[in-house]
N, CA, C, O and the ligand as a Tripos MOL2 file, in Angstrom:
@<TRIPOS>MOLECULE
protein
  269   267    68     0     0
PROTEIN
NO_CHARGES

@<TRIPOS>ATOM
      1 N          12.5500   13.3090   -6.6470 N.3       1 MET1
      2 CA         13.7730   14.0950   -6.4450 C.3       1 MET1
      3 C          13.9280   14.4260   -4.9630 C.2       1 MET1
      4 O          12.9490   14.6050   -4.2370 O.2       1 MET1
      5 N          15.1520   14.4990   -4.5510 N.am      2 TYR2
      6 CA         15.3920   14.8550   -3.1630 C.3       2 TYR2
      7 C          16.7690   15.4730   -3.0210 C.2       2 TYR2
      8 O          17.5680   15.4510   -3.9560 O.2       2 TYR2
      9 N          17.0380   16.0110   -1.8730 N.am      3 ARG3
     10 CA         18.2790   16.7130   -1.6200 C.3       3 ARG3
     11 C          19.4420   15.7290   -1.4640 C.2       3 ARG3
     12 O          19.3110   14.6860   -0.8230 O.2       3 ARG3
     13 N          20.5710   16.0820   -2.0610 N.am      4 CYS4
     14 CA         21.7800   15.2800   -1.9310 C.3       4 CYS4
     15 C          22.2450   15.2610   -0.4800 C.2       4 CYS4
     16 O          22.1350   16.2500    0.2440 O.2       4 CYS4
     17 N          22.7700   14.1020   -0.0780 N.am      5 GLU5
     18 CA         23.2830   13.9760    1.2950 C.3       5 GLU5
     19 C          24.5910   14.7210    1.4890 C.2       5 GLU5
     20 O          24.9440   15.0790    2.6130 O.2       5 GLU5
     21 N          25.3160   14.9580    0.3890 N.am      6 TYR6
     22 CA         26.6770   15.4720    0.4910 C.3       6 TYR6
     23 C          26.8360   16.9350    0.1330 C.2       6 TYR6
     24 O          27.8590   17.5400    0.4530 O.2       6 TYR6
     25 N          25.8440   17.5150   -0.5260 N.am      7 CYS7
     26 CA         25.9560   18.9190   -0.8990 C.3       7 CYS7
     27 C          24.5500   19.5080   -0.9990 C.2       7 CYS7
     28 O          23.5720   18.8830   -0.5900 O.2       7 CYS7
     29 N          24.4660   20.7000   -1.5410 N.am      8 GLU8
     30 CA         23.1750   21.3740   -1.6500 C.3       8 GLU8
     31 C          22.4420   21.0420   -2.9490 C.2       8 GLU8
     32 O          21.3860   21.6030   -3.2440 O.2       8 GLU8
     33 N          23.0220   20.1180   -3.7190 N.am      9 GLY9
     34 CA         22.4270   19.7800   -5.0140 C.3       9 GLY9
     35 C          21.1360   18.9900   -4.8860 C.2       9 GLY9
     36 O          20.7310   18.5750   -3.8000 O.2       9 GLY9
     37 N          20.5110   18.7990   -6.0260 N.am     10 THR10
     38 CA         19.2730   18.0260   -6.0960 C.3      10 THR10
     39 C          19.5600   16.7190   -6.8150 C.2      10 THR10
     40 O          20.2380   16.6960   -7.8430 O.2      10 THR10
     41 N          19.0370   15.6370   -6.2650 N.am     11 VAL11
     42 CA         19.2220   14.3300   -6.8820 C.3      11 VAL11
     43 C          18.1550   14.1430   -7.9540 C.2      11 VAL11
     44 O          16.9570   14.2120   -7.6840 O.2      11 VAL11
     45 N          18.6220   13.9040   -9.1750 N.am     12 GLN12
     46 CA         17.7160   13.7330  -10.3130 C.3      12 GLN12
     47 C          17.6820   12.2670  -10.7160 C.2      12 GLN12
     48 O          18.6950   11.5750  -10.6100 O.2      12 GLN12
     49 N          16.5410   11.7880  -11.1740 N.am     13 PRO13
     50 CA         16.4700   10.4050  -11.6340 C.3      13 PRO13
     51 C          17.1910   10.2430  -12.9620 C.2      13 PRO13
     52 O          17.1360   11.1200  -13.8240 O.2      13 PRO13
     53 N          17.8650    9.1170  -13.1170 N.am     14 LEU14
     54 CA         18.5430    8.8050  -14.3640 C.3      14 LEU14
     55 C          18.3280    7.3240  -14.6480 C.2      14 LEU14
     56 O          18.6350    6.4710  -13.8150 O.2      14 LEU14
     57 N          17.8020    7.0320  -15.8220 N.am     15 THR15
     58 CA         17.5600    5.6340  -16.1770 C.3      15 THR15
     59 C          18.7130    5.1300  -17.0210 C.2      15 THR15
     60 O          19.0750    5.7300  -18.0330 O.2      15 THR15
     61 N          19.2760    4.0290  -16.5940 N.am     16 LEU16
     62 CA         20.4020    3.4300  -17.2960 C.3      16 LEU16
     63 C          19.9400    2.1850  -18.0400 C.2      16 LEU16
     64 O          19.2160    1.3530  -17.4940 O.2      16 LEU16
     65 N          20.3650    2.0700  -19.2820 N.am     17 LYS17
     66 CA         20.0090    0.8940  -20.0830 C.3      17 LYS17
     67 C          20.6740   -0.3630  -19.5310 C.2      17 LYS17
     68 O          20.0520   -1.4170  -19.3970 O.2      17 LYS17
     69 N          21.9390   -0.2140  -19.2220 N.am     18 ARG18
     70 CA         22.6920   -1.3660  -18.7440 C.3      18 ARG18
     71 C          23.8800   -0.8390  -17.9530 C.2      18 ARG18
     72 O          24.6430   -0.0040  -18.4390 O.2      18 ARG18
     73 N          24.0250   -1.3230  -16.7590 N.am     19 GLU19
     74 CA         25.0990   -0.8220  -15.9160 C.3      19 GLU19
     75 C          25.6480   -1.9650  -15.0700 C.2      19 GLU19
     76 O          24.8920   -2.7490  -14.4970 O.2      19 GLU19
     77 N          26.9620   -2.0460  -15.0020 N.am     20 ALA20
     78 CA         27.5900   -3.0750  -14.1750 C.3      20 ALA20
     79 C          28.1170   -2.4020  -12.9130 C.2      20 ALA20
     80 O          28.8680   -1.4270  -12.9690 O.2      20 ALA20
     81 N          27.7100   -2.9400  -11.7980 N.am     21 PHE21
     82 CA         28.1420   -2.3990  -10.5280 C.3      21 PHE21
     83 C          29.0960   -3.3700   -9.8620 C.2      21 PHE21
     84 O          28.8500   -4.5760   -9.8250 O.2      21 PHE21
     85 N          30.1660   -2.8450   -9.3470 N.am     22 LYS22
     86 CA         31.0810   -3.6950   -8.6050 C.3      22 LYS22
     87 C          30.4970   -3.8500   -7.2080 C.2      22 LYS22
     88 O          30.1790   -2.8770   -6.5240 O.2      22 LYS22
     89 N          30.3730   -5.0890   -6.8190 N.am     23 HIS23
     90 CA         29.7420   -5.3870   -5.5450 C.3      23 HIS23
     91 C          30.6860   -6.2790   -4.7550 C.2      23 HIS23
     92 O          31.5820   -6.8860   -5.3430 O.2      23 HIS23
     93 N          30.5210   -6.3740   -3.4950 N.am     24 ARG24
     94 CA         31.4600   -7.1560   -2.6780 C.3      24 ARG24
     95 C          31.5350   -8.6260   -3.0910 C.2      24 ARG24
     96 O          32.5530   -9.2850   -2.8780 O.2      24 ARG24
     97 N          30.4670   -9.1280   -3.6730 N.am     25 ASP25
     98 CA         30.4610  -10.5220   -4.1150 C.3      25 ASP25
     99 C          30.7630  -10.6620   -5.6070 C.2      25 ASP25
    100 O          30.6500  -11.7560   -6.1600 O.2      25 ASP25
    101 N          31.1400   -9.5770   -6.2530 N.am     26 GLY26
    102 CA         31.4230   -9.6220   -7.6800 C.3      26 GLY26
    103 C          30.6770   -8.5070   -8.3890 C.2      26 GLY26
    104 O          30.2900   -7.5130   -7.7740 O.2      26 GLY26
    105 N          30.4790   -8.6800   -9.6850 N.am     27 PHE27
    106 CA         29.7530   -7.6620  -10.4270 C.3      27 PHE27
    107 C          28.2780   -8.0090  -10.5280 C.2      27 PHE27
    108 O          27.8970   -9.1720  -10.6580 O.2      27 PHE27
    109 N          27.4760   -6.9870  -10.4650 N.am     28 VAL28
    110 CA         26.0470   -7.1540  -10.6290 C.3      28 VAL28
    111 C          25.6530   -6.3130  -11.8280 C.2      28 VAL28
    112 O          26.0100   -5.1380  -11.9040 O.2      28 VAL28
    113 N          24.9290   -6.8960  -12.7560 N.am     29 ILE29
    114 CA         24.5010   -6.1480  -13.9310 C.3      29 ILE29
    115 C          23.0170   -5.8380  -13.8250 C.2      29 ILE29
    116 O          22.1840   -6.7140  -13.5930 O.2      29 ILE29
    117 N          22.7230   -4.5660  -14.0020 N.am     30 LEU30
    118 CA         21.3390   -4.1260  -13.9370 C.3      30 LEU30
    119 C          20.9470   -3.5820  -15.2980 C.2      30 LEU30
    120 O          21.7680   -2.9650  -15.9770 O.2      30 LEU30
    121 N          19.7150   -3.7990  -15.7030 N.am     31 GLU31
    122 CA         19.2300   -3.2800  -16.9690 C.3      31 GLU31
    123 C          17.9870   -2.4430  -16.7340 C.2      31 GLU31
    124 O          17.1150   -2.8050  -15.9440 O.2      31 GLU31
    125 N          17.9210   -1.3260  -17.4290 N.am     32 ASP32
    126 CA         16.7860   -0.4100  -17.3030 C.3      32 ASP32
    127 C          16.4960   -0.0800  -15.8460 C.2      32 ASP32
    128 O          15.3610   -0.1660  -15.3760 O.2      32 ASP32
    129 N          17.5460    0.2940  -15.1580 N.am     33 VAL33
    130 CA         17.3810    0.6380  -13.7550 C.3      33 VAL33
    131 C          17.4260    2.1580  -13.6020 C.2      33 VAL33
    132 O          18.1900    2.8420  -14.2820 O.2      33 VAL33
    133 N          16.6100    2.6620  -12.7160 N.am     34 THR34
    134 CA         16.6230    4.0930  -12.4430 C.3      34 THR34
    135 C          17.4050    4.3500  -11.1740 C.2      34 THR34
    136 O          17.1150    3.7970  -10.1140 O.2      34 THR34
    137 N          18.3980    5.1980  -11.3070 N.am     35 ILE35
    138 CA         19.1800    5.5840  -10.1370 C.3      35 ILE35
    139 C          19.0190    7.0870   -9.9510 C.2      35 ILE35
    140 O          18.3940    7.7620  -10.7690 O.2      35 ILE35
    141 N          19.5780    7.5940   -8.8840 N.am     36 GLY36
    142 CA         19.5540    9.0300   -8.6680 C.3      36 GLY36
    143 C          20.9630    9.5840   -8.8030 C.2      36 GLY36
    144 O          21.9230    8.9760   -8.3300 O.2      36 GLY36
    145 N          21.0860   10.7300   -9.4450 N.am     37 VAL37
    146 CA         22.3950   11.3650   -9.6070 C.3      37 VAL37
    147 C          22.2780   12.8200   -9.1750 C.2      37 VAL37
    148 O          21.3930   13.5450   -9.6270 O.2      37 VAL37
    149 N          23.1710   13.2300   -8.3070 N.am     38 CYS38
    150 CA         23.1760   14.6250   -7.8670 C.3      38 CYS38
    151 C          23.6020   15.5170   -9.0180 C.2      38 CYS38
    152 O          24.5960   15.2390   -9.6890 O.2      38 CYS38
    153 N          22.8550   16.5890   -9.2500 N.am     39 ASP39
    154 CA         23.1880   17.4760  -10.3590 C.3      39 ASP39
    155 C          24.3230   18.4360  -10.0230 C.2      39 ASP39
    156 O          24.7480   19.2100  -10.8800 O.2      39 ASP39
    157 N          24.8100   18.3970   -8.8080 N.am     40 THR40
    158 CA         25.9050   19.2840   -8.4200 C.3      40 THR40
    159 C          27.2160   18.5330   -8.2130 C.2      40 THR40
    160 O          28.2240   18.8750   -8.8310 O.2      40 THR40
    161 N          27.2190   17.5180   -7.3550 N.am     41 CYS41
    162 CA         28.4600   16.7990   -7.0780 C.3      41 CYS41
    163 C          28.5550   15.4850   -7.8430 C.2      41 CYS41
    164 O          29.6240   14.8750   -7.8880 O.2      41 CYS41
    165 N          27.4620   15.0420   -8.4390 N.am     42 GLY42
    166 CA         27.4850   13.8200   -9.2380 C.3      42 GLY42
    167 C          27.4180   12.5360   -8.4320 C.2      42 GLY42
    168 O          27.5630   11.4500   -8.9940 O.2      42 GLY42
    169 N          27.2020   12.6370   -7.1320 N.am     43 ASN43
    170 CA         27.0960   11.4210   -6.3340 C.3      43 ASN43
    171 C          25.9010   10.6030   -6.8080 C.2      43 ASN43
    172 O          24.8280   11.1390   -7.0860 O.2      43 ASN43
    173 N          26.1110    9.2980   -6.8930 N.am     44 ARG44
    174 CA         25.0420    8.4250   -7.3700 C.3      44 ARG44
    175 C          24.3620    7.7000   -6.2140 C.2      44 ARG44
    176 O          25.0010    7.2500   -5.2620 O.2      44 ARG44
    177 N          23.0530    7.6070   -6.3360 N.am     45 TYR45
    178 CA         22.2550    6.9090   -5.3310 C.3      45 TYR45
    179 C          21.6150    5.7150   -6.0120 C.2      45 TYR45
    180 O          20.6250    5.8410   -6.7330 O.2      45 TYR45
    181 N          22.1940    4.5720   -5.7730 N.am     46 TYR46
    182 CA         21.7250    3.3890   -6.4880 C.3      46 TYR46
    183 C          20.4200    2.8260   -5.9480 C.2      46 TYR46
    184 O          19.7790    2.0070   -6.6070 O.2      46 TYR46
    185 N          20.0360    3.2390   -4.7980 N.am     47 CYS47
    186 CA         18.7900    2.7350   -4.2430 C.3      47 CYS47
    187 C          17.6640    3.7540   -4.3630 C.2      47 CYS47
    188 O          16.6900    3.7090   -3.6120 O.2      47 CYS47
    189 N          17.8070    4.6780   -5.3190 N.am     48 ALA48
    190 CA         16.7910    5.7170   -5.4770 C.3      48 ALA48
    191 C          15.4490    5.1280   -5.8720 C.2      48 ALA48
    192 O          14.3960    5.6490   -5.5040 O.2      48 ALA48
    193 N          15.4990    4.0440   -6.6180 N.am     49 ASP49
    194 CA         14.2590    3.4170   -7.0510 C.3      49 ASP49
    195 C          14.3930    1.9140   -6.8720 C.2      49 ASP49
    196 O          14.6820    1.1830   -7.8200 O.2      49 ASP49
    197 N          14.1850    1.4790   -5.6800 N.am     50 ILE50
    198 CA         14.3920    0.0800   -5.3370 C.3      50 ILE50
    199 C          13.4700   -0.8410   -6.1290 C.2      50 ILE50
    200 O          13.8290   -1.9850   -6.4110 O.2      50 ILE50
    201 N          12.3010   -0.3570   -6.4850 N.am     51 SER51
    202 CA         11.3380   -1.2040   -7.1930 C.3      51 SER51
    203 C          11.8620   -1.6910   -8.5430 C.2      51 SER51
    204 O          11.4510   -2.7480   -9.0230 O.2      51 SER51
    205 N          12.7690   -0.9230   -9.1600 N.am     52 SER52
    206 CA         13.2810   -1.3530  -10.4570 C.3      52 SER52
    207 C          14.6610   -1.9850  -10.3170 C.2      52 SER52
    208 O          15.3170   -2.3070  -11.3080 O.2      52 SER52
    209 N          15.0860   -2.1560   -9.0780 N.am     53 CYS53
    210 CA         16.4050   -2.7040   -8.8030 C.3      53 CYS53
    211 C          16.1990   -4.0310   -8.0910 C.2      53 CYS53
    212 O          16.3170   -4.1220   -6.8690 O.2      53 CYS53
    213 N          15.8860   -5.0640   -8.8780 N.am     54 GLY54
    214 CA         15.4740   -6.3520   -8.3700 C.3      54 GLY54
    215 C          16.2050   -6.9250   -7.1800 C.2      54 GLY54
    216 O          15.5780   -7.4600   -6.2660 O.2      54 GLY54
    217 N          17.5330   -6.8210   -7.1760 N.am     55 SER55
    218 CA         18.2820   -7.4920   -6.1250 C.3      55 SER55
    219 C          18.9050   -6.5130   -5.1400 C.2      55 SER55
    220 O          19.7710   -6.8770   -4.3450 O.2      55 SER55
    221 N          18.4610   -5.2880   -5.2050 N.am     56 CYS56
    222 CA         19.0950   -4.2900   -4.3450 C.3      56 CYS56
    223 C          18.6280   -4.4360   -2.9000 C.2      56 CYS56
    224 O          17.4490   -4.2580   -2.5960 O.2      56 CYS56
    225 N          19.5590   -4.7600   -2.0240 N.am     57 CYS57
    226 CA         19.1800   -4.9220   -0.6280 C.3      57 CYS57
    227 C          20.3010   -4.4400    0.2690 C.2      57 CYS57
    228 O          20.3100   -4.7130    1.4690 O.2      57 CYS57
    229 N          21.2410   -3.7280   -0.3120 N.am     58 CYS58
    230 CA         22.3960   -3.3190    0.4740 C.3      58 CYS58
    231 C          22.7440   -1.8670    0.1670 C.2      58 CYS58
    232 O          22.1040   -1.2310   -0.6700 O.2      58 CYS58
    233 N          23.7320   -1.3630    0.8290 N.am     59 ASN59
    234 CA         24.0870    0.0460    0.6980 C.3      59 ASN59
    235 C          25.0980    0.2800   -0.4190 C.2      59 ASN59
    236 O          26.2510    0.6270   -0.1650 O.2      59 ASN59
    237 N          24.6550    0.0870   -1.6450 N.am     60 TRP60
    238 CA         25.5730    0.2640   -2.7710 C.3      60 TRP60
    239 C          26.0990    1.6790   -2.8610 C.2      60 TRP60
    240 O          27.2770    1.8950   -3.1490 O.2      60 TRP60
    241 N          25.2440    2.6220   -2.6210 N.am     61 SER61
    242 CA         25.6880    4.0080   -2.7480 C.3      61 SER61
    243 C          26.8090    4.3060   -1.7680 C.2      61 SER61
    244 O          27.7500    5.0380   -2.0750 O.2      61 SER61
    245 N          26.6890    3.7260   -0.5900 N.am     62 GLU62
    246 CA         27.7200    3.9150    0.4180 C.3      62 GLU62
    247 C          29.0150    3.2510   -0.0150 C.2      62 GLU62
    248 O          30.0910    3.8420    0.0790 O.2      62 GLU62
    249 N          28.9010    2.0140   -0.4930 N.am     63 THR63
    250 CA         30.0700    1.2630   -0.9230 C.3      63 THR63
    251 C          30.7700    1.9630   -2.0730 C.2      63 THR63
    252 O          31.9900    2.1230   -2.0640 O.2      63 THR63
    253 N          29.9970    2.3780   -3.0580 N.am     64 LEU64
    254 CA         30.5880    2.9590   -4.2640 C.3      64 LEU64
    255 C          31.1910    4.3240   -4.0300 C.2      64 LEU64
    256 O          32.1550    4.6970   -4.6990 O.2      64 LEU64
    257 N          30.6490    5.0670   -3.1050 N.am     65 SER65
    258 CA         31.1680    6.4160   -2.8810 C.3      65 SER65
    259 C          32.5440    6.3930   -2.2280 C.2      65 SER65
    260 O          33.2320    7.4130   -2.1840 O.2      65 SER65
    261 N          32.9440    5.2300   -1.7200 N.am     66 LYS66
    262 CA         34.2610    5.1090   -1.0970 C.3      66 LYS66
    263 C          35.3470    4.7780   -2.1060 C.2      66 LYS66
    264 O          36.5300    4.8020   -1.7670 O.2      66 LYS66
    265 N          34.9650    4.4680   -3.3460 N.am     67 ASN67
    266 CA         35.9400    4.0920   -4.3670 C.3      67 ASN67
    267 C          36.8630    5.2570   -4.7150 C.2      67 ASN67
    268 O          37.7470    5.1140   -5.5600 O.2      67 ASN67
    269 ZN         25.5680   16.3900   -4.2580 Zn       68 ZN68
@<TRIPOS>BOND
     1     1     2 1
     2     2     3 1
     3     3     4 2
     4     3     5 am
     5     5     6 1
     6     6     7 1
     7     7     8 2
     8     7     9 am
     9     9    10 1
    10    10    11 1
    11    11    12 2
    12    11    13 am
    13    13    14 1
    14    14    15 1
    15    15    16 2
    16    15    17 am
    17    17    18 1
    18    18    19 1
    19    19    20 2
    20    19    21 am
    21    21    22 1
    22    22    23 1
    23    23    24 2
    24    23    25 am
    25    25    26 1
    26    26    27 1
    27    27    28 2
    28    27    29 am
    29    29    30 1
    30    30    31 1
    31    31    32 2
    32    31    33 am
    33    33    34 1
    34    34    35 1
    35    35    36 2
    36    35    37 am
    37    37    38 1
    38    38    39 1
    39    39    40 2
    40    39    41 am
    41    41    42 1
    42    42    43 1
    43    43    44 2
    44    43    45 am
    45    45    46 1
    46    46    47 1
    47    47    48 2
    48    47    49 am
    49    49    50 1
    50    50    51 1
    51    51    52 2
    52    51    53 am
    53    53    54 1
    54    54    55 1
    55    55    56 2
    56    55    57 am
    57    57    58 1
    58    58    59 1
    59    59    60 2
    60    59    61 am
    61    61    62 1
    62    62    63 1
    63    63    64 2
    64    63    65 am
    65    65    66 1
    66    66    67 1
    67    67    68 2
    68    67    69 am
    69    69    70 1
    70    70    71 1
    71    71    72 2
    72    71    73 am
    73    73    74 1
    74    74    75 1
    75    75    76 2
    76    75    77 am
    77    77    78 1
    78    78    79 1
    79    79    80 2
    80    79    81 am
    81    81    82 1
    82    82    83 1
    83    83    84 2
    84    83    85 am
    85    85    86 1
    86    86    87 1
    87    87    88 2
    88    87    89 am
    89    89    90 1
    90    90    91 1
    91    91    92 2
    92    91    93 am
    93    93    94 1
    94    94    95 1
    95    95    96 2
    96    95    97 am
    97    97    98 1
    98    98    99 1
    99    99   100 2
   100    99   101 am
   101   101   102 1
   102   102   103 1
   103   103   104 2
   104   103   105 am
   105   105   106 1
   106   106   107 1
   107   107   108 2
   108   107   109 am
   109   109   110 1
   110   110   111 1
   111   111   112 2
   112   111   113 am
   113   113   114 1
   114   114   115 1
   115   115   116 2
   116   115   117 am
   117   117   118 1
   118   118   119 1
   119   119   120 2
   120   119   121 am
   121   121   122 1
   122   122   123 1
   123   123   124 2
   124   123   125 am
   125   125   126 1
   126   126   127 1
   127   127   128 2
   128   127   129 am
   129   129   130 1
   130   130   131 1
   131   131   132 2
   132   131   133 am
   133   133   134 1
   134   134   135 1
   135   135   136 2
   136   135   137 am
   137   137   138 1
   138   138   139 1
   139   139   140 2
   140   139   141 am
   141   141   142 1
   142   142   143 1
   143   143   144 2
   144   143   145 am
   145   145   146 1
   146   146   147 1
   147   147   148 2
   148   147   149 am
   149   149   150 1
   150   150   151 1
   151   151   152 2
   152   151   153 am
   153   153   154 1
   154   154   155 1
   155   155   156 2
   156   155   157 am
   157   157   158 1
   158   158   159 1
   159   159   160 2
   160   159   161 am
   161   161   162 1
   162   162   163 1
   163   163   164 2
   164   163   165 am
   165   165   166 1
   166   166   167 1
   167   167   168 2
   168   167   169 am
   169   169   170 1
   170   170   171 1
   171   171   172 2
   172   171   173 am
   173   173   174 1
   174   174   175 1
   175   175   176 2
   176   175   177 am
   177   177   178 1
   178   178   179 1
   179   179   180 2
   180   179   181 am
   181   181   182 1
   182   182   183 1
   183   183   184 2
   184   183   185 am
   185   185   186 1
   186   186   187 1
   187   187   188 2
   188   187   189 am
   189   189   190 1
   190   190   191 1
   191   191   192 2
   192   191   193 am
   193   193   194 1
   194   194   195 1
   195   195   196 2
   196   195   197 am
   197   197   198 1
   198   198   199 1
   199   199   200 2
   200   199   201 am
   201   201   202 1
   202   202   203 1
   203   203   204 2
   204   203   205 am
   205   205   206 1
   206   206   207 1
   207   207   208 2
   208   207   209 am
   209   209   210 1
   210   210   211 1
   211   211   212 2
   212   211   213 am
   213   213   214 1
   214   214   215 1
   215   215   216 2
   216   215   217 am
   217   217   218 1
   218   218   219 1
   219   219   220 2
   220   219   221 am
   221   221   222 1
   222   222   223 1
   223   223   224 2
   224   223   225 am
   225   225   226 1
   226   226   227 1
   227   227   228 2
   228   227   229 am
   229   229   230 1
   230   230   231 1
   231   231   232 2
   232   231   233 am
   233   233   234 1
   234   234   235 1
   235   235   236 2
   236   235   237 am
   237   237   238 1
   238   238   239 1
   239   239   240 2
   240   239   241 am
   241   241   242 1
   242   242   243 1
   243   243   244 2
   244   243   245 am
   245   245   246 1
   246   246   247 1
   247   247   248 2
   248   247   249 am
   249   249   250 1
   250   250   251 1
   251   251   252 2
   252   251   253 am
   253   253   254 1
   254   254   255 1
   255   255   256 2
   256   255   257 am
   257   257   258 1
   258   258   259 1
   259   259   260 2
   260   259   261 am
   261   261   262 1
   262   262   263 1
   263   263   264 2
   264   263   265 am
   265   265   266 1
   266   266   267 1
   267   267   268 2
@<TRIPOS>SUBSTRUCTURE
     1 MET1         2 RESIDUE 1 A MET
     2 TYR2         6 RESIDUE 1 A TYR
     3 ARG3        10 RESIDUE 1 A ARG
     4 CYS4        14 RESIDUE 1 A CYS
     5 GLU5        18 RESIDUE 1 A GLU
     6 TYR6        22 RESIDUE 1 A TYR
     7 CYS7        26 RESIDUE 1 A CYS
     8 GLU8        30 RESIDUE 1 A GLU
     9 GLY9        34 RESIDUE 1 A GLY
    10 THR10       38 RESIDUE 1 A THR
    11 VAL11       42 RESIDUE 1 A VAL
    12 GLN12       46 RESIDUE 1 A GLN
    13 PRO13       50 RESIDUE 1 A PRO
    14 LEU14       54 RESIDUE 1 A LEU
    15 THR15       58 RESIDUE 1 A THR
    16 LEU16       62 RESIDUE 1 A LEU
    17 LYS17       66 RESIDUE 1 A LYS
    18 ARG18       70 RESIDUE 1 A ARG
    19 GLU19       74 RESIDUE 1 A GLU
    20 ALA20       78 RESIDUE 1 A ALA
    21 PHE21       82 RESIDUE 1 A PHE
    22 LYS22       86 RESIDUE 1 A LYS
    23 HIS23       90 RESIDUE 1 A HIS
    24 ARG24       94 RESIDUE 1 A ARG
    25 ASP25       98 RESIDUE 1 A ASP
    26 GLY26      102 RESIDUE 1 A GLY
    27 PHE27      106 RESIDUE 1 A PHE
    28 VAL28      110 RESIDUE 1 A VAL
    29 ILE29      114 RESIDUE 1 A ILE
    30 LEU30      118 RESIDUE 1 A LEU
    31 GLU31      122 RESIDUE 1 A GLU
    32 ASP32      126 RESIDUE 1 A ASP
    33 VAL33      130 RESIDUE 1 A VAL
    34 THR34      134 RESIDUE 1 A THR
    35 ILE35      138 RESIDUE 1 A ILE
    36 GLY36      142 RESIDUE 1 A GLY
    37 VAL37      146 RESIDUE 1 A VAL
    38 CYS38      150 RESIDUE 1 A CYS
    39 ASP39      154 RESIDUE 1 A ASP
    40 THR40      158 RESIDUE 1 A THR
    41 CYS41      162 RESIDUE 1 A CYS
    42 GLY42      166 RESIDUE 1 A GLY
    43 ASN43      170 RESIDUE 1 A ASN
    44 ARG44      174 RESIDUE 1 A ARG
    45 TYR45      178 RESIDUE 1 A TYR
    46 TYR46      182 RESIDUE 1 A TYR
    47 CYS47      186 RESIDUE 1 A CYS
    48 ALA48      190 RESIDUE 1 A ALA
    49 ASP49      194 RESIDUE 1 A ASP
    50 ILE50      198 RESIDUE 1 A ILE
    51 SER51      202 RESIDUE 1 A SER
    52 SER52      206 RESIDUE 1 A SER
    53 CYS53      210 RESIDUE 1 A CYS
    54 GLY54      214 RESIDUE 1 A GLY
    55 SER55      218 RESIDUE 1 A SER
    56 CYS56      222 RESIDUE 1 A CYS
    57 CYS57      226 RESIDUE 1 A CYS
    58 CYS58      230 RESIDUE 1 A CYS
    59 ASN59      234 RESIDUE 1 A ASN
    60 TRP60      238 RESIDUE 1 A TRP
    61 SER61      242 RESIDUE 1 A SER
    62 GLU62      246 RESIDUE 1 A GLU
    63 THR63      250 RESIDUE 1 A THR
    64 LEU64      254 RESIDUE 1 A LEU
    65 SER65      258 RESIDUE 1 A SER
    66 LYS66      262 RESIDUE 1 A LYS
    67 ASN67      266 RESIDUE 1 A ASN
    68 ZN68       269 GROUP 0 **** ****
């Protein structure tokens, strides 16, 4: 757990069974991936646990927060 970049909230781990992320090259589907979610503002940190995110090598959290 760590402090949210955008507010005073705490980022909590959340394991997703299956999640499709929109990526610049298309959609990427991740299974059983652990991400971080702020318990106050809800901002998601997709690189919270890179070890379970096989192809994560870019700033998804940055990209997605601009949506
Ligand atoms: Zn936050």
